[in-house]
C-alpha positions in Angstrom: 35.6 102.6 -55.4 36.7 100.2 -52.9 38.4 97.4 -54.8 41.6 97.2 -56.8 39.7 96.3 -60.0 37.5 99.5 -59.5 40.7 101.6 -59.5 42.2 99.9 -62.4 39.0 100.4 -64.3 39.0 104.0 -63.4 42.5 104.5 -64.6 42.0 102.6 -67.9 38.7 104.5 -68.5 40.2 107.9 -68.0 43.1 107.0 -70.4 40.7 105.6 -73.0 38.5 108.7 -72.9 41.5 110.9 -73.1 42.7 109.0 -76.2 39.3 109.1 -77.8 39.1 112.8 -77.3 42.6 113.3 -78.8 41.6 111.2 -81.8 38.5 113.2 -82.3 40.4 116.4 -82.2 43.0 115.0 -84.8 40.0 114.0 -87.0 38.6 117.5 -86.8 41.8 119.0 -88.0 43.3 120.3 -84.9 47.1 120.7 -85.1 48.2 117.9 -82.8 49.7 115.7 -85.4 53.3 115.9 -83.9 51.9 113.3 -81.3 50.4 111.0 -83.8 51.2 108.9 -86.9 54.9 109.4 -86.6 54.6 113.2 -86.1 55.0 114.1 -89.7 52.6 117.0 -89.9 50.8 119.2 -87.4 47.4 118.9 -89.2 46.7 115.4 -90.5 45.9 114.8 -94.2 42.5 113.5 -95.0 43.4 109.8 -94.9 45.0 110.1 -91.4 42.1 112.2 -90.2 39.8 109.3 -91.3 42.2 106.8 -89.4 41.8 109.1 -86.3 38.1 109.0 -86.5 38.2 105.2 -86.8 40.6 105.2 -83.8 38.2 107.3 -81.8 35.4 104.8 -82.5 37.7 101.9 -81.3 38.5 103.8 -78.2 34.8 104.2 -77.5 34.5 100.4 -77.9 37.4 100.0 -75.6 35.7 102.2 -73.0 32.6 99.9 -73.0 34.9 96.8 -72.7 37.0 98.3 -69.8 33.9 99.3 -67.9 32.1 95.9 -68.5 35.1 93.8 -67.7 35.7 95.9 -64.5 32.1 95.2 -63.4 31.2 98.9 -63.6 28.8 98.8 -66.6 25.4 97.2 -66.1 24.6 94.2 -64.0 25.8 91.5 -66.2 28.6 93.1 -68.2 31.2 90.5 -67.6 30.3 88.2 -70.6 32.6 85.9 -72.6 32.5 88.4 -75.4 33.7 91.2 -73.1 36.5 89.0 -71.7 37.7 88.1 -75.2 37.5 91.7 -76.2 39.6 92.7 -73.3 42.4 90.4 -74.5 42.0 91.8 -78.0 42.6 95.2 -76.6 45.5 94.0 -74.6 47.1 93.0 -78.0 46.1 96.2 -79.7 47.5 98.4 -76.8 50.7 96.3 -76.6 51.3 96.7 -80.3 50.6 100.5 -79.9 53.2 100.7 -77.2 55.8 99.0 -79.4 55.0 101.2 -82.5 54.9 104.4 -80.4 58.2 103.6 -78.8 59.9 103.2 -82.2 58.3 106.5 -83.6 60.3 109.5 -84.8 57.9 111.6 -82.8 59.1 112.6 -79.4 55.6 112.9 -78.2 54.8 109.3 -79.2 58.0 107.9 -77.7 57.8 109.7 -74.4 54.0 110.1 -73.8 52.0 107.8 -76.1 54.1 104.7 -75.6 53.9 104.7 -71.8 50.3 105.4 -72.0 49.7 102.5 -74.3 51.8 100.4 -71.9 49.6 101.5 -69.0 46.4 100.7 -70.9 47.9 97.2 -71.7 48.7 96.6 -68.1 45.2 97.7 -66.9 43.5 95.5 -69.4 45.7 92.5 -68.4 44.9 93.1 -64.7 41.1 93.4 -65.5 41.1 90.2 -67.6 43.0 88.3 -65.0 40.9 89.5 -62.2 37.9 87.6 -63.6 
């Protein structure tokens, strides 16, 4: 951990893992719904639990992309596919930041929106550091 990109990769990875775990807990029926999907219910209904499971899977993909783009996954992880995927996650996380900042849920506005903005920033820095 001696370069700037290593630290950015670490921060992004920790955030992505945290979000993946959060989504798995939502999908499993834990009562954290106040911080997701507009905060309408504590325990998500079935369709939103499925959406959380899909989100958890996407976050696992994001973890691979972040680690590969940061050069911390395998020996040749920085491929064109990974680079393009990094920019796709920039767009996804930026959209998430906008959506969360407009949410009725205080948790989404004050925690999830800044977290999505941090993830967006980390992915931009990793993509530009190429």
